[in-house]
N, C-alpha and C positions, 0 to 999 in steps of 0.2 A: 686525830686532832683532839687536844684536851679542851674541854669547854668549862671555863671557870664558873663557879657558883656564886652569883651576886645576889644578895638579899633583895627581894621584891622586884626583880628584873628578869625578863626572859631574853636570853642571849640569842640573837637572830643570825649573826655571822660576822666574820672579820672584815673590817673595811680599811684597815691600815696596819702596818707593822713597822717596828723600829728596833734599834739595838737593845732597848730596855724592856720591850714587851709588845703588846698588841692593843689595837683599838677595835672595839666591838660595837656593832649596831645592836641596840637593846630596846625592849619595850617595858615600860613601867606598869605598875598595877592600875594606873589611871589611863593606860593605853597611850601615854605620851612616848614618842620616840626619842631616845637619848644615845649619846656616845659614851662608852665606858672604856677608859684606859686601864689595862691590867699590866702591872709592873712586877716581874718575877724576881724572886730572891736569887735564883741561880744565874741571873744576868750580871751580878755584881761579884767582885772579888772577895768582899768581906761583908759581915753583918753590919759593920759600922757604916760603910758607904750606902748600903741598902736603907738603913734607918735614917741616914742623912737626907736621902731623897724623899722619904716619907715625911720627915719633919719639915722640909721645904714646901712640900705640897700642902701640908696641914696649915702652915703659916700663910700660904697664898690663898687658901679657900675664901676667907672673907674679903681679901683685896680684890679678887676676881669679880665679885658682884658689885664693887663700888666704882667700876670704871667701864665705859662702853668699849674700850679698846681691848678687853680681855674676854675670852670665852668664859661664860659663867660656870663655876664649879659648884655643883649642887650637893655633893656628898663625897666624903673621903672615908675609906674604911680598909680594914685588913681581913684576910681570910682567917678562919679559925685555926688552920694548920700553920699559919705564918709563912706559907709558900709564896704569897704575893700580897701586894696591896693594890687598891683600885680607887679610881675616882670617877664620878658620874658627871657628865657635862651636857650642856645644851648641844643640839645637833646642828651641824653646818647645813647650809642650803645644798640642794642637789646641783651638780655642775651643768645639768641640762634644764631641769624643770624648776629650779629655784626652791621656793618654800613648799612646793607640792612634792611630797616624798613618795616614791614607789619603791617598796622594800626590796623587791627582787632585782631592781636595776640601779639602786642607789650608789652614787659615787660623790664624795664631798667636793664642793666647789672651793678651790684654793687659788691663791695668786699665781701659783706655778703655771697655770694655763695661759697667763699673760706674758710670761717670760719669752723674749724674742720679738715681742710686739712693742711698739712705742705708744705709751698711753699719753693723753693730753697732760700738759704741765699742771694744769689746775687739779686734775685728778691725782697726780703724783703728790702734789702739795697737800691735798686733803688727807690722803692716806698717811703721809709722813707726819703731819701735825697730830693726827689721832694716835698713831702708834708711839710717837715720841712722848706725848703726854702720858700714855699708859706706862711706858717704861720709866718715866719719872716717878710715877706712883709706886712702881715695883722697887726701884732702886732706893727710894726713901725708907723702905722697910728693910733695907739691908739684903735684898734678894737680887739675883740675876737670872735671866732666862737661859742663856748659854747656847741656844740653837735656833736663832732667828734666821729664817730662810723662806722663800716663797711658798713652799708646801706647808709651812707651819703658820701661814696667814690665811685664815678661812673667812668665809662670808656667812653671816647669820642675818637673815632678813635683809640682805643687801649690804650690811655693815661689815667692813673688814675688822677682824679680831685676831689677836695673837693666840695661837693654840699650842698644843704639846707642851703645856706648862709643867709636865712631869719632870722636865729637866731643870726645874727651878732649884736652886740651892743658895746657901748663904753666900753673899758676895765675897769674893776672894778665894773661895774653895776652887782649886784648879784641876780637878780630875778632868782628863781629856775627853770632851764630847764635842759635838759640833760637826759642821759639814765643810769640806774643803772649799775654799774660795770665799766663804762668809766668816771664817775665823781669822782674827788678826795674828800677826807673827808671834806675839807673846802667849797666845792661847786664850781660851774662853774663861769666863768666871768673874768678870768685872763689869761695872757699869759702862766703862769706855769700850769694852769688847762688844757689848750689846749694841752700842751706838754704831760701831764699825760695821757690824752685821746689817743693821738697818740701813746704813748708808749704801752698802752693796746691793741690797734689795731695791732701793730707790734708783740706783744707777741702772740696774737692769731694765726697769719698767720705763724710765725716762729716756734712755738712750737706745733701747732695743738691742742691747748687746749682752753677752755672757759676762758674769762678774769677773771671770779670769781675764777679760779684755780690758779691765779698768786700768788707766783712766781714759781710754780712747773715746772720742766723741762719736755721736751718732753719724752714720754715713750720710744721712739726709738732713744734717743740721741746716745747711743753706736753704733748704726748702721749707723749713719750719715756719709757721705763721706766728710762733711765740718764741723766736730765737733768743731775744734778749733775756727773757725770764729763764729759758732753758740753760743759758750760759751762767746766769746767776745761781741757779740750782746746782749746776756742776761745780761751781766754786764752793758751795756748802758741802757737797759730797767729797771733794778733795780734802777738806778739813776733817770731816767725819771719818774718812778712810785713810788718813795719813799713816805712814809706816810706823812712826814713833808715837807712843801713847801721849807723850808730853805735848805733841803738836795737835792733838785732837780736841774735840769738845770735852769739857770736864763733866758736864751734866746734860741730861736729856732736856732740861729746861733751856739751856743755852742753844742746843740744836733747834728746838721748837721755836725759839725767838727769831732765829735767822730765817727759818722757813716761813714764819708769819710775816716777816718783813717783805719777803719776795711776793707773797700772796697779796699783801696790801699795796704793793708798788713802792714801798719806802726804800730809799737808797741807804745802804750802810756805808759809813765813812771808812775809808781804807787807811790803816796805819801801818807803818813799816819801821822796823828797827834795823840798823845797819852797823856792822862792825867790819873792819878791814884788817885781817891778819897778814902774815907774811905771804910771799909768793902770789900776791894779787888774788887770793881766794876770798870771795865775798860770801859771808853767811847772811842770808836774808830771812827774816822771820815775817812771813806774809800770811795773814789770816791764821796764824798759829802753826803754819807748816814750815818745817826746816828745809831750806833749799841751798844746795852748794853750787855756786856758779863760778866759772873761771872766765873773767872778761879778758880775752886774749888781746883784743884790739878795740879801740873806740875813740873817736875824736870828739871835738866839741859839738854841741847842738847845732843843727842847721837852721839858718834864718828863713822865714817865709815858707811857702809851699815847698815841700821837699819830697825826695824819694830816698828810702833807706832799705838796705838789704840786710836781713838777719840770717846768719849762718849758724849751723850747729855742728858739733863734733860728737858723735857721727852725724852725717846728714840724714835728711828724710823725716825729721821731726815735724809734727804738726805745730805751726806757729799761729797764735791768735793775737792780733794786735787790735785793740778796740773791738769793733764788731766785724773785722775782716780776718780771714783764715787762709793760710797758704802752707805748702810743704817747704821745708828748708832745702836749699837756700831760698828764703822767702823775700820777695821784692814788694814793697808797699810804696805807692806814690800818692801825691796830693795831700801830704801830711802837713800839719801846721806845728808851730813851735809851742807845743803843750805836752803834758804828760798823758801817755796812753797806758791803759792796763795791758800787760803782756803775759801770755801763758804759753809755755812750750811743753809738749808732751811727746813721748816716744815709748813704745812698748819695751819693757825690761829696763827702763831708765827712770830715775826720779823726775817728777815734774818740776818745772820752774814757774813761779808766779811772782810778778813784781810790777813796777811801773817804769816807763822810760820816756825820755824826750828824744825825738828822732836824731840819730847820729849816723855817721858813716863807719863802715868797717867793723860792725858788731859781730863777734863770734862767741857763742856760749858753748862751753864744754860740759856735756851731760854726764851725770854720775850714775854708774850702774846700780840698778835696784837690788835689793836683797830680800831674801825670804828665809823660811825656817823649815826644818825637817824633824819629824818625830820618828825615831827608830825604835821599833818594838821587836821582841822575839818571843816565840812560844816553843819551849819554856823560856822564862826571863833569864838574863845573865849572859847572853851571847856577846862576845867581843866583836866590834865592827870597825871597818875603815871606810872612809869616804874619799874617793879619788876623783880628780879632775885633770884631764890632759896627762894622765899617767902618774901624777903626783898625789901623794896622800895629803889631804887638806884638813881632815878631822879624824880623831879616833875616840872610842868610848865603849861603854858597855850598856846594852839595852836593858830596860827602857831608858831613853834619853831624848830630850828636846834640845835641838841645836839651833841657835839664832845666827843671823848676819851672814848667811851664805849668799854670794852673788848669784843672780839668776842663771840658769843653764842646766845642762844634763850632767849628772854625776853617776859614777859607778860605785855601788855599795856592796861590800863583802862582809858577811857575817860568819863567825866561827863559834862552835860550841862542841867541845870534845872532838870526836871524829867527823863532825858535820862541818860542811863548808858550802855556803850558798852565795850566789852573786845576783844582783839585779840593778836596774837603773832607777834613779830618782830625778824627777824634773822639778827644779826649784823655780817657783813663780813669785813674782813681785808681791810682797806683803802677805803671802799665803803660808799656811803650814801644810807641807806635804807629809802624808802618813805612809810609812813603809814598814810592813810587818813581815818578818821571816819566821816561817814555821819549820823548826828544826825537830821534826818528829816523824816517825814512820807512819805510813798509811796502809791501805788495803787495796788489792786489785782483784776484781772478779772477772774471770775469763770464761766465755761461753762460745759455743760453736754450733753450726748446723751442718751435718748432724752432730749430736752430742757424742761424747766418748773419745774425743781427740786427745792424744797424748801431748802433754805440755812439758817442754824442757827448756832449760836455761843454761847456756854454756856447756851443753852436752849432758847435763844432769837432769833426769826425769823428775818432774815435780808432782805429776798426777794426771788425771783425765778430766775433761770438761763435763759438766760445769765445775769450775774450780775456784775457790776463794783463797787467796794468799794474803796472810797478815804480815805485819812488820816489814813492809816494803819501803825502802828509802825513796824519797822523792827524786825525780829525774827521769831521764829516758832509759827504758828497759826494753830489750828485744827478746821476746819469747818465741819459741818454735812450736808449731802445732802440726801434728801428723795423725792421719786416720787412713785406714786401709782403703785403697781405691782413689785416693786424692794425692795431689802433689803436696809436699811439705810446704808450710807457710810460716 
C-alpha cells in the first residue's frame, strides 16, 4: 500500500476510498485528528481534467469555511512529484462514539446509516434547509458538487455537512461522475443536478425507501403523526426530482424557500397553467412539473356529498385525493363540490399532480417514464446496439450518453474488431444506467493440489500447474487438468 507524504501530518490509515482517490485519517503536528483526501493523477484521463479538479478544490477552500453546511477545508496542496494533490479537512464524528475518536476503531458517521429508516419530518426539513443553503452558496460561485449522496453527508459535532468536495468543478463541466439513482437523466455538473441529488437524499430519509423507488410514498404513510407535512414535503421532492430540468427548481434558494414554508406551516398557493391540444391530451404544469394526462372520460361535477371513482391505465396506481389514499380503481366517498389536490403515482410511469372537482367516470392514462444510459467501452470506440423485444432501438459508438429510453430491460451488444460482448441494461425512471464493456484480454492463473498437473485446452497442452496464462479472451473457457494417479478434470 502506498502511503502518501503529506507535510506536517502523520498518515494513520485509510478510512474511505473512491474512484478518484483515498481518504486518510491523519494526525497534525498539534495532535489534532484530520481527514486527508488524496486525489491521484492516474485516476484521470488527462492532465487537463486532473488540473480542473485541483482548480475547483482551490476555489472551494475559502467557501467551505464560510458556511456551516460544508466540511471545513483547512489546506489544499500538491505533491512535489505532481503525482497527486490533497486537501486536509476537519474529521467527521465516529459513527458509534460521536466526537470521542478511537483511532483503531474509527469509522465516519454519515447519513448513509439512516437510509432505510424514516426520520421525523422536522429533522428532514432541518437537514434539507441547511444543505440547500450551502448549495446556494456553492452555486453562486459557479461551482457544482456533482456527487451528493448519503455517504457524502457527514456529521461533525452533530451537524450534517456536505463532504467529498473533491468532486467540485466549474458548473456546467459534464465529465461523468456521480452515483446511480442520485444523478439526473442529463447527467451531473449543474446546479439543478445537485438539487435533484439532494431531493433524492431527502426522499430516502423521509419515506424510508431506496432512491430507485422514487416517487413511491412511505408504506406507513397512514400511520404517520405528521402526514400532512410529509405529503407537502413529497410535493417539493417531486419538483426537485422532476425528469425534465425545466420542471425543477431553478436555484437552491427556491428549494430552500419551499422547505421553509413547510417548516413554518405556511401554505403555498397552487397555480396551474392548462392548454388543450388535439386528441384530448392535456398538458398540466403543476408546481413546475410537466404532466401528460389523457382524460378518457369525465362528466360534469357532482352536486352535494358525492362518491367518485378514479381509474388509471394501467391500474394499480397510488391515488391521493386530498388527505386520502387508495389504489386505482380508487373509490372516494363523502366528497363535496370543491377542488381537491390530486396526485397519482405508479412505478415506471410519470406522476400526475393537479386539482379536480369530484366527477364521474374519470380515467387517467399514465405515460411511461424514461431514463438514460451511458455506454462506455475499454478501449473506447466500440460500436453498440441496444435492443428491446428483439428490435434495435438505438445505435452508436462508445462512449455515448443516450436519453429518453422508456423504462425496462434492454439487450446491449458491443463490437470492436473481433470482439463481441452482450449484456443487459435496466433503464430506471429518471436515472442514468452505466454500462461498461471491457473489450480486452485478461489473465488466468491455474493452480492444483498437488502441483504439476498438465493443463490443456482443446487437446493442446499449455503447461503444468501452477500456470499463468496471459492474453485470454473474456468468456467461459474449459481447461483440462491431468496428473498421474488422478482422474482427468
